[in-house]
N, C-alpha and C positions, 0 to 999 in steps of 0.2 A: 765203611761205617759208621757213624758219629756214635759218642759214647754219652755223652749228658746233655744234655736242652736245657739252662734256665732262664726262666723270662724276666727281665726287669723293667722297671718303667716305658724303656729308650727300647727295649724289640727284645729277641732270643738271639739267648748265643748256645752255639752248639762246640763243640766240643769233642776233635775226631779224636780217635785211639792212638792213632800211629802220633801225635803230636806230645800227649802224657806219657807215652814209649820215649819217646827220643829225648824230653825237659828228664823224665827219670833216668836218664843214659847217664846225659850228662850232668846230674847230680851224681850218681852213684860211681863218677868217669873219679871229683873230686875227693874219695873217699880211700885213704891211707892202707894199702894192702890189697884194692883192685885193679886188676892189670889191664882187666876189660871184659867183655863181655864174650861170652862161648856160646859156639852152637855143633850143636851135636849131629855129627848124619846118622841116620840109627843105623842104615845098612850095615853099614864098616864098624859102628861103636864107633869111631874117631870123632876126638873134641877140639876145633879150631877154634884160634881165637879169632875174631870178628873186628874188619877194621871199622876204626871213629864213621864211615862213613851208613855205614850197616847192620852196627850194634845194637840196632830196634828189633833184632831179630831173635837175640839173646833176651829181649825181657816180651813177657804178656801181659798184657791190659783186664781186666775184667770188669763191670759195672754188674754191680747186680743191687738192686733195691738203693740206689743211688748210696753205694757205697763203693770205695775202690777194691779188689785184689791182685798184688802186682809180685807176676814172676820174674826175679833174677833170675841168670843163666850164666853165673861168673867163673874166672879164671884169677885167681889169687896168687899173692907171691908166698915167694917159696922164704919160709922162714918167719911169719908175720900169725899172732894166735885166731883161728879161724873165728870162735866164738866173737872175740873181741871185732876182729871186723865188720862181722855179720850185726852185732850190737851198734858201730858206728852207722852204717848201713841202711837199718834200717829206721836208726832216730832222723837221721840227715836225714832220706828222702820220703817219711810221712810228713816231719816238717817243711820240707818246700814245698812236694806237690802239692801238700791240702792249703798252703798259702797261695799258689801259682792258681790251681782247680777251682780252690772253691769250694773244694768235695771232699769227704771223708774216706780215708784209707785206715780200712779194714784190717788187712790183712796184709801181709810181704812178709813171699815165703824166698829163701833161697836152696839155689841148685848151686854148690862148688864143683864146676866140674875138668876141674882143674888146678893145676900148681907150677907157679911157669918161676923160675930164676933171674933175678933180674943181673944187667951188667952193674 
């Protein structure tokens, strides 16, 4: 499914939802305190940490009126301040995704699905 289509003087540019999710996930992993993306097994109510190659399953990208909403399901490091990590994640992802895609990020929702003790 194509997320966005932009017309330029050279032609049309289409950006797939998966590309934006992958980029946003890479940016999110650079934020201190974020351990990874989470996948929740609804049937069992279990949360598991996703591997880097499947982290986009913990990210949902929605395009509405040429504006993006990005939902993150994350696992944070034990002992961090969740509001501080969330603020850093929002600022970083908003800036870098807008710069990368040229599409305005309207909203970023963060769902903390777990905490992991880092050795």
